[in-house]
C-alpha positions in Angstrom: 213.1 72.8 19.0 212.1 73.2 22.6 209.0 75.0 21.6 208.0 72.3 19.2 208.6 69.6 21.8 206.6 71.4 24.4 203.8 72.1 21.9 203.8 68.5 20.9 203.4 67.2 24.4 200.9 69.8 25.3 198.8 69.8 22.3 195.8 68.9 24.3 196.3 71.9 26.4 197.5 74.3 23.7 194.0 75.5 22.9 193.7 77.4 26.2 195.0 80.9 26.3 196.3 80.3 29.7 198.2 77.2 28.3 199.7 79.2 25.5 201.0 81.7 27.9 202.3 79.1 30.2 204.0 77.1 27.4 205.6 80.3 26.0 206.9 81.1 29.4 208.0 77.6 30.0 209.7 77.3 26.6 211.6 80.4 27.2 212.7 79.2 30.7 213.6 75.8 29.2 215.5 77.4 26.3 217.3 79.5 28.8 218.3 76.6 30.9 219.3 74.6 27.8 221.4 77.6 26.7 223.1 77.7 30.1 223.6 74.0 30.0 225.3 74.3 26.6 227.3 77.3 27.7 228.5 75.4 30.8 229.2 72.4 28.7 227.3 70.3 31.0 225.8 68.3 28.1 228.3 66.8 25.5 226.0 65.9 22.8 222.9 67.4 21.2 221.0 64.1 21.7 221.4 64.5 25.4 220.3 68.0 25.1 217.2 66.9 23.1 216.4 64.2 25.6 216.9 66.6 28.5 214.8 69.1 26.8 212.2 66.5 26.1 212.2 65.3 29.6 212.1 68.9 30.9 209.3 69.7 28.5 207.5 66.5 29.6 207.8 67.5 33.2 206.9 71.0 32.4 203.9 69.9 30.3 202.7 67.6 33.1 203.1 70.4 35.7 201.4 72.8 33.3 198.6 70.3 32.6 198.1 69.9 36.4 198.1 73.7 36.9 195.8 74.2 33.9 193.5 71.5 35.3 193.4 73.1 38.7 192.8 76.5 37.2 190.2 75.1 34.9 188.5 73.3 37.7 188.6 76.4 39.8 187.2 78.4 36.8 184.5 75.8 36.3 183.7 75.8 40.0 183.6 79.6 40.0 181.4 79.5 36.9 179.1 76.9 38.6 179.1 78.9 41.7 178.4 82.1 39.8 175.6 80.3 37.9 174.3 78.9 41.1 174.5 82.3 42.8 172.8 83.8 39.8 170.1 81.2 39.9 169.8 81.6 43.7 169.6 85.4 43.2 167.0 84.9 40.5 165.1 82.5 42.8 165.4 84.9 45.8 164.4 87.8 43.6 161.4 85.8 42.3 160.5 84.7 45.9 161.1 88.3 47.1 158.9 89.6 44.3 156.2 87.0 45.2 156.6 87.9 48.9 156.4 91.6 48.1 153.3 91.0 46.0 151.8 89.0 48.9 152.8 91.6 51.4 151.4 94.3 49.1 148.2 92.4 48.7 148.1 91.8 52.5 148.9 95.4 53.2 146.3 96.5 50.8 143.7 94.3 52.4 144.7 95.4 55.9 144.9 99.0 54.8 141.3 98.8 53.4 140.2 97.2 56.7 142.0 99.9 58.7 140.6 102.6 56.5 137.1 101.1 56.8 137.6 100.9 60.6 138.9 104.5 60.7 136.0 105.7 58.7 133.5 103.9 60.9 135.3 105.2 64.0 135.4 108.7 62.5 131.6 108.5 61.9 131.0 107.4 65.4 133.2 110.2 66.7 131.4 112.7 64.6 128.1 111.3 65.9 129.4 111.4 69.5 130.8 114.9 69.0 127.4 116.0 67.7 125.7 114.5 70.7 128.3 116.1 73.0 127.9 119.4 71.3 124.1 119.2 71.6 124.4 118.2 75.3 126.9 120.9 75.9 124.7 123.5 74.4 121.7 122.2 76.4 123.9 122.3 79.6 125.0 125.8 78.8 121.4 126.9 78.4 120.5 125.2 81.6 123.5 126.8 83.4 122.5 130.2 82.0 119.0 129.7 83.2 120.3 128.5 86.6 122.7 131.4 86.7 119.8 133.8 86.0 117.7 132.1 88.7 120.6 132.2 91.2 121.2 135.9 90.4 117.5 136.6 90.9 117.4 134.5 94.1 120.6 136.2 95.3 119.1 139.5 94.5 115.9 138.7 96.4 117.9 137.2 99.3 120.2 140.2 99.4 117.2 142.6 99.4 115.4 140.5 102.0 118.6 140.4 104.1 119.2 144.1 103.7 115.6 144.8 104.7 116.0 142.5 107.7 119.3 144.0 108.7 117.9 147.5 108.3 114.8 146.5 110.2 117.0 145.1 113.0 119.1 148.2 113.0 116.1 150.4 113.0 114.5 148.3 115.8 117.7 148.8 117.9 117.9 152.5 117.2 114.3 153.3 116.8 112.0 151.3 119.1 108.7 150.3 117.7 105.6 152.3 118.3 102.9 150.7 120.5 99.3 151.4 119.5 96.2 150.5 121.5 92.6 151.2 120.6 90.0 151.4 123.3 86.4 151.0 122.2 85.5 153.8 119.7 88.2 156.2 120.9 91.2 157.2 118.8 94.1 154.8 119.1 96.7 155.5 121.7 100.3 155.4 120.5 103.6 155.4 122.5 107.1 155.2 121.2 110.5 154.4 122.8 111.7 151.3 124.5 108.6 149.8 126.1 107.7 146.8 128.2 105.7 143.9 126.8 102.7 144.6 129.1 102.4 148.3 128.2 99.5 147.7 125.8 97.6 146.0 128.7 98.2 149.0 130.9 97.0 151.4 128.2 93.9 149.4 127.6 93.0 149.2 131.4 93.6 153.0 131.9 91.7 153.8 128.7 88.8 151.8 130.1 88.7 154.2 133.2 90.2 151.7 135.7 93.0 152.4 138.2 96.0 150.1 137.7 98.3 148.4 140.2 101.5 147.1 138.6 103.1 144.3 140.6 106.5 142.9 139.8 110.1 142.6 140.9 112.3 145.7 141.3 113.7 147.2 138.2 111.2 145.7 135.7 110.2 149.1 134.4 106.9 149.8 136.2 107.6 153.5 136.9 108.9 154.0 133.3 105.6 152.5 132.0 103.6 155.0 134.0 105.6 157.9 132.4 105.1 156.4 128.9 101.4 156.0 129.6 101.1 159.7 130.4 102.9 160.5 127.2 100.6 158.2 125.3 97.5 159.9 126.6 99.0 163.3 126.3 98.7 164.0 130.0 100.8 165.7 132.6 102.7 163.2 134.6 102.7 163.4 138.5 104.5 161.0 140.8 104.8 160.4 144.5 106.8 157.6 146.3 105.1 156.2 149.4 106.7 154.9 152.6 105.7 154.0 156.2 106.2 157.7 157.3 104.7 159.5 154.3 102.3 162.0 155.9 98.7 162.8 154.8 99.8 166.2 153.7 101.8 164.7 150.9 98.6 163.5 149.4 95.9 166.0 150.5 97.8 169.2 151.0 98.0 171.5 154.0 97.7 175.1 155.3 100.8 176.8 156.5 101.1 179.2 159.5 99.9 182.0 157.4 96.7 180.3 156.4 97.9 179.6 152.9 96.9 176.3 151.3 99.7 174.2 149.7 98.6 171.7 147.1 100.1 168.4 146.0 100.8 166.5 142.8 97.9 164.2 143.6 95.6 167.3 144.0 96.7 168.7 140.7 96.2 165.4 138.7 92.9 164.7 140.5 91.4 168.2 140.0 92.8 169.2 136.6 93.3 165.9 134.9 96.6 164.0 134.6 98.3 160.7 135.3 99.3 160.1 138.9 101.9 157.5 139.9 101.9 156.3 143.5 105.1 154.4 143.6 105.8 151.6 146.2 102.2 151.4 147.2 102.9 148.4 149.5 105.4 150.5 151.5 102.8 153.2 152.3 101.1 153.5 155.7 97.8 151.6 155.9 96.0 154.7 157.3 97.2 156.8 154.4 96.0 154.2 151.9 92.6 153.9 153.6 92.1 157.7 153.1 92.7 157.2 149.4 89.9 154.6 149.0 87.2 157.3 148.8 89.0 159.2 146.0 89.6 156.0 144.1 86.1 154.6 144.4 83.7 157.6 144.2 86.1 159.9 142.4 85.6 162.6 145.0 88.2 163.5 147.6 88.3 165.6 150.8 91.4 167.8 150.6 92.5 170.2 153.3 90.6 173.0 151.7 87.5 171.1 150.9 85.9 168.4 148.7 87.1 168.2 145.1 85.5 166.0 142.3 87.9 164.1 140.1 88.5 165.3 136.6 87.2 163.0 133.8 90.8 162.5 132.6 92.2 161.7 136.0 94.2 158.4 135.8 96.1 156.6 138.5 98.9 154.0 138.4 100.3 152.4 141.6 103.3 150.1 141.7 104.2 147.4 144.2 106.7 144.5 144.6 104.2 142.3 146.4 100.5 141.5 146.1 99.8 143.2 149.5 100.6 140.2 151.5 103.4 141.8 153.5 107.1 141.4 153.5 108.9 138.3 152.2 112.5 137.1 151.9 113.3 139.7 149.3 111.0 142.6 150.2 111.1 142.5 153.9 109.8 146.0 154.6 106.6 145.8 152.6 103.2 146.4 154.3 100.1 144.2 154.0 97.5 146.0 151.9 93.9 146.2 152.9 91.6 144.2 150.7 89.4 147.3 150.3 92.4 149.1 148.8 93.3 146.2 146.5 89.8 146.1 145.4 90.1 149.5 143.8 92.7 148.4 141.3 93.1 146.3 138.2 96.3 144.3 139.0 98.7 143.7 136.1 101.8 141.5 136.5 105.0 143.0 135.3 107.7 140.3 134.9 111.3 140.9 133.7 111.2 141.7 130.0 114.6 140.5 128.9 114.3 142.0 125.4 113.6 145.4 126.9 116.5 144.8 129.3 118.9 144.1 126.5 117.7 147.0 124.3 118.1 149.5 127.1 121.5 148.2 128.1 122.8 148.3 124.6 121.4 151.8 124.2 123.5 152.9 127.2 126.7 151.3 125.9 126.7 151.8 122.1 130.5 151.5 121.8 130.7 148.2 123.6 127.9 146.0 122.5 129.8 142.7 122.9 130.8 143.4 126.5 127.3 144.6 127.3 125.9 141.3 126.0 128.4 139.4 128.2 127.2 141.3 131.2 123.5 140.8 130.4 124.1 137.0 130.0 125.8 136.8 133.3 123.0 138.8 135.0 120.4 136.4 133.5 122.4 133.3 134.6 122.6 134.7 138.2 118.9 135.6 138.1 117.9 132.1 137.0 120.1 130.4 139.6 118.9 132.6 142.4 115.2 131.8 141.5 115.9 128.1 141.3 117.7 128.0 144.6 115.3 130.5 146.2 118.1 132.7 147.4 117.2 136.1 149.0 119.3 138.0 146.4 118.1 140.1 143.4 119.4 140.6 139.9 117.0 143.1 138.4 117.3 144.6 134.9 118.7 147.7 136.6 121.9 145.7 137.4 122.6 145.0 133.7 121.6 148.5 132.6 123.8 150.2 135.2 126.7 147.8 134.4 126.3 148.9 130.7 126.7 152.5 131.8 129.9 151.6 133.6 131.2 149.8 130.5 130.5 152.9 128.4 132.4 155.0 130.9 135.5 152.8 130.5 135.1 150.0 133.1 136.0 146.4 132.3 133.5 143.7 132.2 134.8 142.3 135.5 134.7 145.7 137.2 131.1 146.3 136.0 129.9 142.9 137.3 131.8 143.2 140.6 130.7 146.8 141.3 127.1 146.6 140.2 125.9 143.0 139.9 127.4 140.9 142.7 128.5 143.6 145.1 128.0 142.9 148.8 127.2 139.2 148.5 128.2 136.8 151.2 130.6 133.9 150.5 127.7 131.4 150.9 125.6 133.2 148.3 128.5 133.5 145.9 129.2 129.8 146.2 125.6 129.0 145.7 125.5 131.2 142.6 128.7 129.6 141.1 130.8 132.8 141.6 134.4 133.1 142.4 135.3 133.9 146.0 136.2 137.5 145.1 132.8 138.1 143.5 134.0 138.1 139.9 132.4 136.4 137.0 131.0 132.9 137.3 133.4 130.2 138.3 131.5 127.4 136.6 
């Protein structure tokens, strides 16, 4: 009965599966309550039971209808939401598809543009690479040509430099040969370290003239006379003159036994040879006057008689002055008679610094740098003394002797002190810029 009552009241809702389950459950619960009510005798009559069941069923139906309505509304809302979500999804999918298509089209267009740009860039790069390759090849060829030219230039330079170095070494070790030709005669040659005026001396003697060499001490005048004899292939004779040199030194003499004693001058005059009269301006004027005859007419009165000069007789005289007498450096020199001077060709012999250096280095082969230091100091002192007109001398002999001392083991300071500036006064040292102890220049 309860079931029928509930079904009657809930007919409108009985079509829903959820309503059917709900009513069945509710009917059972109501039936159970009715049974308990009957069992407890809470209801006396069946009408009351019916009314109570009807009321309960009505209340239950109402509640059930409310719950069904809520569930239905929720279901409908869920279905609408699902439908809306589906539609949204479809719209989003459609929009996404359209976007994807647009993006695909855009990407395709951009890709084509990029590919075209890449192709153009690649072509430009290929063209640039080709140009670079061509330029690189051209540069390599130019470098190869330049390298060959550099190699050839370096080779030529190396050869020229080697020749120069060898020539300099040979020039230091093997002095050049001096050659002089006089008229139609065979050329005269002389080797060894020679003064710059040696060719002039050879020329004058080859012409048959007597020569007077005038120059400072130590310039190589005597050495030139010996070299001249070698050049002409003649025997060399020498005699140094002084104020007390007797006539017998020139013209010979008879001893107590009546035997005649010749002289170097007699030998050269009679048999041919080169005679050196060293320090002519120191000789006695009377002695020199006796020589005038022999020098002018080539005939001389010796102690044992007159002798004619040999065709190959040659004479060289040396002097530190021009026959004007003593000066501040050569105080002991004699004035020479004009007639005597008139017998000579006068050749000036200045200091030959190249010759000075070569000879000095030849005497100190193991210490060339120290030798050059000494030579430079000698030249400085020489120039200073000449500028200030000091009565001191720094001849090439000073540097050459100092080089000999260096080779023997002396220091540069010792060589200069012992040979170059020895014996100088404090005033001269000060004027020359030397230290008070006479060492190297203080400037």
